[in-house]
C-alpha positions, 0 to 999 in steps of 0.5 A: 082430446084429454089432457096432453101427456107430459114429456121433456121438450126437445128441442123446444121453448119453455114448457110453461107456454105449452102448459098455458095454452093447454090450460086455456084449451081445457078451460074453454072446452069446460065452459062450453060444449064441445063440438066436432069440426066436420071439415077437418080431413088429412091428405098424404103427399105425395101418394107414393113413397120411397124409404129415405123420402119425405112425406107430409100430412096435410091437415085441411080445414083447420079453424081459425080459432084453434088453440092447440093440435097434437099428433100421435103415432097409431089410431089412438090419442092421449097415449103418452108413449105414442105422442109425437108433438103438439103445436100451438098457433099464436103470435109466438107459435109454441112447440112441444115434443113427446117420446115418439118424436124421432127428430124427423117429424116437424109441424107447420102453421097448419097442424100439417105433420112432415116427416123426413127420412122415411123408414119402414117403421113409419108405416102405420096410423097417425092421429091428430087432435085439435081443440080450440074455443067450443070444439074438439076433434080427433081424427085418424089416418091410416097411412098406407106408405107404398114404401119400396124396400128398393128405392130407386137409386139402390135399384140403379146400384143393383141393376147396372152391375147386374146388367154388366155381368149379364153382358159379359157372360153373353160376350164370353158365351159368344167367344167360346162358341166361335172358337169351337166352330173355328177349331172344328173347320180347321180339322184337315182329313188325314189321307188314307195310310198315314194313320198306318204309316202305309203309303200306297204304291 
């Protein structure tokens, strides 16, 4: 996984605890060869998303011996500016937040990343790194957010007034046509001679 980027924790516990877990993780990787964890996968839930909605990147196959996991924006890990957060499961779980943390991201016991209040800027790749006793792995997921630029509630806000305007336009057209027909039927044919003022004898 490489060294974890340094950043001020916000909001989070004392960074010394996170440093302790990271030191233990690095020490374990030095003492024995690191191996990839083949069963690690990421799943997006739900599949279809709206702007303003929520998404969870569910991590499956996390081993019990996990020491620390970290999430990054983008397809590469270890970039300080892209570091979202780190999580160290223990009797007292520790969390640390990086520069890419917006306050809308949280992490659960299984290292799953939950993002609330989705924005268009959230579209893209996310990378997870996991490290424990004797293994480390980096896995990326290109999150294809099918984000709708006009969410359902916005579609209602725009669609309802538009429907009303269409109904009003149809009603006005109907009234105008009806008046024209009525005025045309009420025209009386003038008797001969009235136009000239001469009345035939």
